[in-house]
C-alpha positions in Angstrom: 124.9 94.1 178.0 128.3 95.5 177.2 130.6 93.5 175.0 133.3 93.6 177.6 131.1 91.8 180.2 129.7 89.6 177.5 133.1 88.2 176.7 133.6 87.1 180.3 130.3 85.0 180.1 130.0 81.5 178.8 128.5 80.5 175.5 125.2 79.3 176.9 124.4 82.5 178.7 125.3 84.5 175.5 122.9 82.5 173.4 120.0 82.9 175.9 120.4 86.6 176.0 120.4 86.9 172.2 117.2 84.8 172.1 115.5 87.0 174.7 116.5 90.2 172.8 115.4 89.0 169.4 112.1 87.4 170.6 108.7 89.1 170.1 107.2 91.0 173.0 104.1 88.8 173.0 106.0 85.6 172.8 105.8 83.4 175.9 108.9 83.3 178.0 110.9 80.1 177.8 111.7 78.3 181.0 115.1 79.2 182.4 117.8 76.7 181.7 119.8 75.2 184.4 122.3 77.9 185.5 125.8 76.8 184.8 128.8 77.7 187.0 130.1 81.2 186.3 133.6 80.8 184.7 136.6 82.9 185.6 137.4 85.9 183.3 139.5 85.1 180.3 141.9 87.9 181.2 142.6 86.6 184.8 142.7 82.9 184.0 146.2 81.5 183.9 145.5 77.8 184.2 142.4 75.7 183.9 140.7 72.8 182.3 141.7 72.4 178.7 138.1 71.6 177.6 136.6 74.7 179.2 139.3 76.9 177.8 138.8 75.6 174.3 135.0 75.9 174.5 135.2 79.5 175.8 137.7 80.5 173.2 135.7 79.0 170.4 132.5 80.7 171.6 134.3 84.1 171.8 135.7 83.6 168.4 132.3 82.9 167.0 130.9 86.1 168.6 133.8 88.2 167.3 133.4 86.9 163.8 129.7 87.6 163.9 130.3 91.1 165.0 131.3 93.0 161.9 132.6 96.1 163.7 135.2 94.1 165.8 138.6 94.0 164.1 140.8 92.8 166.9 143.3 90.1 165.9 143.0 86.6 167.3 145.4 85.8 170.1 148.5 83.9 169.2 148.5 80.2 170.0 150.6 79.3 173.1 153.7 77.2 172.3 153.9 73.9 174.1 157.0 71.9 175.2 156.6 69.7 172.1 157.0 72.8 169.8 160.2 73.9 171.5 161.6 70.4 171.2 160.8 70.3 167.5 162.6 73.7 167.0 165.6 72.6 168.9 165.8 69.3 167.0 165.6 71.2 163.7 168.3 73.6 164.8 170.6 70.7 165.8 170.0 69.1 162.4 171.0 72.3 160.6 174.2 72.5 162.7 175.1 68.9 162.1 174.5 69.4 158.3 176.9 72.5 158.4 179.5 70.5 160.4 179.4 67.6 157.9 180.0 69.9 155.0 183.6 69.7 153.6 185.9 72.5 154.6 188.6 73.9 152.3 191.7 75.3 153.8 193.4 77.9 151.6 196.9 79.0 151.8 198.1 82.5 152.2 199.1 82.6 148.5 195.6 81.6 147.3 193.9 84.0 149.7 196.1 86.8 148.4 195.4 85.9 144.7 191.6 85.8 145.3 191.7 89.1 147.1 193.6 90.7 144.3 191.2 89.3 141.8 188.2 90.7 143.7 189.8 94.2 144.0 190.8 94.0 140.3 187.1 93.4 139.3 186.0 96.2 141.5 188.5 98.5 139.8 187.3 97.4 136.3 183.6 98.0 137.3 184.4 101.5 138.7 186.3 102.4 135.6 183.4 101.3 133.3 181.0 103.6 135.1 183.6 106.4 135.4 183.3 106.4 139.2 186.8 107.9 139.9 186.3 108.2 143.6 185.7 104.4 143.9 188.4 103.7 141.4 190.9 105.7 143.5 189.9 103.9 146.7 190.0 100.4 145.2 193.4 101.1 143.5 194.9 102.2 146.8 193.7 98.9 148.4 195.3 96.9 145.6 198.5 98.9 146.0 198.7 98.1 149.7 198.1 94.5 149.0 200.7 94.2 146.3 203.4 96.2 148.2 203.2 94.0 151.4 206.7 92.9 152.3 206.1 89.1 151.9 208.8 87.8 149.5 211.5 89.8 147.8 211.8 87.4 144.8 208.0 87.3 144.1 207.2 88.6 140.6 204.8 91.5 139.9 201.2 90.3 140.0 199.3 90.6 136.7 196.2 91.9 138.5 198.2 95.0 139.5 199.5 95.6 136.0 196.0 95.1 134.5 194.6 97.7 136.8 197.3 100.2 135.9 196.8 99.6 132.2 193.0 99.9 132.4 193.0 103.0 134.5 195.6 104.7 132.3 193.6 104.0 129.2 190.4 105.3 130.8 192.1 108.5 132.0 193.5 109.0 128.5 190.0 108.6 127.0 188.6 111.3 129.3 190.8 113.9 127.6 188.9 113.5 124.4 185.5 114.4 126.0 184.0 117.8 126.2 186.3 119.9 128.5 183.5 122.4 129.1 181.4 119.8 131.0 181.4 120.6 134.7 182.7 117.9 137.0 182.0 117.5 140.7 184.8 118.8 142.9 185.3 115.4 144.6 185.4 113.6 141.3 187.9 116.1 139.9 190.1 115.8 143.0 190.1 112.0 142.7 190.9 112.1 139.0 193.9 114.4 139.5 195.3 112.3 142.3 194.8 109.1 140.3 196.6 110.6 137.3 199.6 111.5 139.3 199.6 108.1 141.1 199.2 106.2 137.8 202.0 108.2 136.2 204.4 107.4 139.0 203.5 103.7 139.2 203.6 103.2 135.4 207.1 104.7 135.3 208.2 102.3 138.1 206.8 99.2 136.5 207.6 100.1 132.9 209.3 96.8 132.0 206.7 94.5 133.5 203.9 96.5 131.8 205.5 96.0 128.4 205.7 92.3 129.0 202.1 92.2 130.2 200.8 94.1 127.2 202.6 91.7 124.8 200.8 88.6 126.1 198.7 88.9 129.3 197.8 85.2 129.5 201.4 84.1 129.2 202.4 86.7 131.8 199.7 85.4 134.2 200.8 81.7 133.7 204.4 82.6 134.4 203.3 84.4 137.6 201.4 81.3 138.9 204.4 79.1 138.0 206.8 81.4 139.9 204.6 81.1 143.0 204.8 77.4 143.2 207.5 76.0 145.5 210.4 74.2 143.8 210.4 70.5 144.1 212.5 69.1 146.9 215.1 66.7 145.8 215.0 63.3 147.4 217.4 62.8 150.2 220.3 60.6 149.3 221.1 57.9 151.9 224.5 58.3 153.5 227.0 55.5 153.1 227.1 53.1 155.9 230.5 51.9 157.4 230.6 48.6 159.2 226.8 48.4 159.4 226.5 50.8 162.4 228.4 54.0 161.9 227.8 56.5 159.1 230.2 58.8 157.4 230.1 62.3 158.9 228.7 65.1 156.8 231.1 67.7 155.3 231.5 70.4 158.0 232.1 73.0 155.3 228.7 72.5 153.8 225.2 71.8 155.2 221.7 72.4 153.9 218.8 74.0 155.8 215.2 74.0 154.7 213.8 77.5 154.7 210.3 78.9 154.2 208.2 77.3 151.5 210.3 74.1 151.5 213.2 75.8 149.7 216.6 74.5 150.6 219.1 77.1 152.0 222.7 76.1 151.7 225.5 77.9 153.7 229.0 77.6 152.5 232.2 79.5 152.8 231.6 80.9 149.3 228.2 82.3 150.1 229.0 83.6 153.6 229.1 87.3 152.7 225.8 87.1 150.8 224.1 85.4 153.8 225.6 88.1 156.1 224.2 90.8 153.9 220.8 89.2 154.1 220.9 88.9 157.9 222.0 92.6 158.3 219.2 93.7 155.9 216.5 91.9 157.9 217.9 93.1 161.3 215.5 95.4 163.1 212.5 94.7 161.0 209.2 93.9 162.6 208.5 90.4 161.4 212.1 89.2 161.7 212.7 85.9 163.5 215.6 86.7 165.8 216.1 83.1 166.8 216.5 82.0 163.2 219.0 84.8 162.7 221.2 83.7 165.6 221.1 80.1 164.3 222.0 81.2 160.8 225.0 83.2 162.2 226.1 80.2 164.3 226.1 78.0 161.2 228.0 80.7 159.2 230.6 80.8 162.0 231.1 77.1 161.7 231.8 77.3 157.9 234.0 80.4 158.1 237.5 79.7 156.9 239.5 82.9 156.7 240.2 85.3 159.5 238.2 88.1 157.8 235.2 85.8 157.6 235.3 84.8 161.2 235.7 88.5 162.4 232.7 89.6 160.2 230.5 86.7 161.5 231.5 87.2 165.2 230.6 90.9 165.0 227.2 90.2 163.5 226.6 87.3 165.9 227.3 89.3 169.1 225.1 92.1 167.9 222.3 89.7 167.1 222.4 88.1 170.5 222.2 91.5 172.2 219.1 92.2 170.0 217.5 88.9 170.8 214.9 90.2 173.3 215.0 94.0 173.7 211.8 94.1 175.7 213.1 91.9 178.5 214.3 93.3 181.8 217.7 91.7 181.4 219.5 89.3 179.1 219.1 85.6 179.8 222.0 83.9 181.5 222.7 81.4 178.7 222.7 84.1 176.0 224.9 86.3 178.1 227.4 83.4 178.6 227.4 82.8 174.8 228.2 86.5 174.2 231.0 86.5 176.7 232.6 83.5 175.1 232.2 84.9 171.5 233.6 88.3 172.6 236.7 86.5 174.1 237.1 84.6 170.9 236.9 87.8 168.8 239.4 89.7 171.0 241.9 86.8 171.0 241.6 86.5 167.2 242.4 90.2 166.8 245.4 89.9 169.2 246.7 86.9 167.4 246.2 88.5 164.0 247.5 92.1 164.3 247.0 92.7 160.5 243.2 92.9 161.2 241.7 95.7 163.1 238.1 96.5 164.2 237.6 100.2 164.4 234.6 102.5 164.9 236.0 105.3 162.7 236.4 103.7 159.3 236.1 106.7 157.0 236.6 104.9 153.7 234.1 102.6 152.0 234.9 99.0 151.2 233.0 96.3 149.5 231.5 93.9 152.1 230.8 91.2 149.5 234.5 90.7 148.7 237.1 88.8 150.7 239.8 91.2 152.1 243.3 90.3 153.3 246.5 92.2 154.1 247.9 91.4 150.6 244.9 93.0 148.9 244.7 96.0 151.3 247.8 98.2 150.9 246.7 101.6 152.3 244.6 102.8 155.3 242.3 105.7 155.5 245.2 108.2 155.6 246.9 106.7 152.6 249.7 105.0 154.5 250.9 101.6 153.3 250.6 99.6 156.5 248.7 96.6 155.1 246.1 96.5 157.9 242.6 95.3 157.1 240.2 97.7 158.9 236.7 96.4 159.6 233.9 98.6 160.8 232.8 97.7 164.4 233.2 98.5 168.1 234.8 96.2 170.7 234.4 98.7 173.5 230.6 99.0 173.0 230.3 95.2 173.3 232.3 95.3 176.6 230.1 98.1 177.9 226.9 96.3 176.9 228.1 93.0 178.4 228.9 94.7 181.8 225.6 96.6 181.8 223.6 93.4 181.2 225.3 91.8 184.1 224.5 94.7 186.4 220.9 94.8 185.2 220.5 91.0 185.8 221.7 91.5 189.4 219.2 94.3 189.9 216.2 92.1 188.7 217.1 88.8 190.5 216.0 88.1 194.0 219.1 88.6 196.2 217.9 86.0 198.7 217.8 83.1 196.2 220.4 80.7 194.9 220.1 82.2 191.4 221.7 85.4 192.6 224.7 83.5 194.0 225.1 81.6 190.8 224.9 84.9 188.8 227.7 86.4 191.0 230.0 83.6 190.0 229.8 84.8 186.4 231.7 87.9 187.4 235.0 86.1 187.0 234.4 85.5 183.3 233.3 89.1 182.9 236.4 90.4 184.7 238.6 88.3 182.5 236.9 89.6 179.3 237.4 93.2 180.5 241.1 92.6 181.2 241.5 90.9 177.8 239.9 93.9 176.0 242.2 96.2 178.0 245.3 94.2 176.8 244.0 94.5 173.2 243.6 98.3 173.4 247.1 98.6 174.9 248.6 96.8 172.0 246.6 98.9 169.4 247.3 102.2 171.3 243.7 103.3 171.6 243.8 105.5 174.7 240.1 106.5 174.8 238.8 103.0 174.6 241.5 101.8 177.0 240.4 104.4 179.6 236.8 103.4 179.3 237.5 99.7 179.8 239.9 100.4 182.7 237.1 102.3 184.4 234.9 99.2 184.0 237.6 97.2 185.6 238.0 99.6 188.5 234.3 99.5 189.2 234.5 95.7 189.8 237.4 95.8 192.4 237.4 99.2 194.3 234.8 98.2 196.9 235.8 94.5 197.3 237.9 93.1 200.1 241.5 92.2 199.3 240.8 88.5 199.3 238.1 88.8 196.6 240.3 91.0 194.4 243.1 88.5 194.7 240.8 85.7 193.6 239.7 87.7 190.5 243.3 88.5 189.6 244.3 84.9 189.8 242.3 84.2 186.7 244.6 86.4 184.7 247.7 84.5 185.9 247.0 81.5 183.7 247.0 83.7 180.6 250.2 85.6 181.0 250.5 86.4 177.2 247.2 88.4 177.2 247.6 90.0 180.7 247.4 93.8 180.8 250.2 96.0 182.0 248.4 96.9 185.2 248.0 93.7 187.2 248.3 92.5 190.8 251.8 91.1 190.1 253.0 94.6 189.1 251.2 96.5 191.8 252.0 94.2 194.8 248.6 94.3 196.6 245.0 95.1 195.8 245.2 98.7 197.2 248.2 99.4 195.1 246.4 98.1 192.0 243.5 100.4 192.6 245.9 103.3 193.2 247.7 102.6 189.9 244.5 102.4 187.9 243.2 105.6 189.4 246.5 107.4 188.6 246.2 106.3 185.0 242.6 107.6 184.8 243.6 111.0 186.3 245.7 111.6 183.1 242.8 111.1 180.7 241.1 114.0 179.0 237.6 112.8 179.9 236.4 114.7 183.1 233.6 112.2 183.8 236.2 109.3 184.0 238.5 111.4 186.2 235.6 112.2 188.7 234.5 108.6 188.9 238.0 107.4 189.4 238.4 110.0 192.3 235.3 108.7 194.1 236.4 105.1 193.7 239.9 106.0 195.0 238.4 107.8 198.1 236.1 104.8 198.9 239.0 102.4 198.6 241.1 104.5 201.1 238.2 104.5 203.5 237.8 100.7 203.0 241.4 100.2 204.2 240.9 102.5 207.2 242.9 105.3 205.7 240.3 107.9 206.6 242.6 110.9 206.8 243.8 110.4 203.2 240.2 109.9 202.0 239.2 113.1 203.9 241.9 115.1 202.3 241.2 113.8 198.8 237.5 114.6 199.0 238.2 118.1 200.3 240.9 118.9 197.7 238.8 117.5 194.8 235.9 120.0 195.5 233.4 117.3 194.7 231.0 118.1 197.5 
């Protein structure tokens, strides 16, 4: 019988067949045993009695082991539910053991030091086996890690200097070898590039390399000590008066804790140094703009002289404009702060005519030194006028403030209450524009005056007379800083628009003249003077 069909039979039938085949021809036939129930094939059976399956599998295993030619592997044992439970319990035990293990949290400083040590060892190993391609790659990694802009006062790492010294010595040793020996093109290219790189870096870090070569261990200890944060002095309790109230701190001095727990103190003596640091960090990627604004607000509080207040206000207004450049419009609270600080700056310049903020300051001056009319005797043309000229732009602040107001109205829902509240801020903006106009009139700056008058015209030419009169009433309370062109001098809102447009027609800027003409035509049509508007638009050849 075939082995295939023999596997499907039970053990008793297989034994009877073997006995019949091996028996002698003359041997008497044995009585047939009681026929057992034919079992189902092993290949089709999916579920059955455990005892029958075990007996059939054991009989088939015995037959396969007896047959020397059969080399088939035994079938894998089927996993039971208990096996899966044991595996799951073992996995849970491993996870619990890993969770119970103590975790160490490393600071950024420790991570950086470990990374430099690892790369430094890789550089040393590559230099020992003269693998210049790997040496060049690892050295560039170390250079990027060292030159990261983390802290300006951080000393030069000893791992960086050790790599420079070892590579320089190894490159010098290669010169003594046989020059006739051929070198791979990639290796030669890496060596040449590494020589130029090491030569440049060694010249840049000449002094630290000398100190490192004198005593490497001492240099490394000094580096680790420099990275440790300075100890914070214990805070002294303030004296108590009457048991409840405390003595107020000195408004001229206050201490702020900076990064790393280091105290930062802002005073009137260090105000120019702090301003230089803020201006240096301005525009960088990782600069905290909120912290910059807070620092400038504190500097404004400790500023004493007029020159200090002007310098801080110029930096503070610019910092507020740069607070969130990706936003659709400037937040309302920041915009209100800019408007108040701009008014404060212009009023300060009007009150102190010996100080001037000008865009075109041709000469250079030391920004770290206090300046006053007594110390400044000449201007950029050599005249002895005693005016302290500071580099800045008032008209650009006015333009940006007006543009941010218009942009906010464009992005706010006109059907909501926020839009109505935003429209009320136009009074403060109009007052700031008229204050700047008065400042430019007193300083005789015709170009800047024409630009700010155009801004003023764009706020009133399309409004009804009642709204224009309400805007002009704000200027009545501040008669000292009121510009020459006002509602009192013109008589009515239409006359005010006419006077402003006539002044703009005399400017040399053709864009301002054209815009003034269009505003004038619209204002005539608003007051039902259609014939005059028609004649003006035909004579201007604007169509």
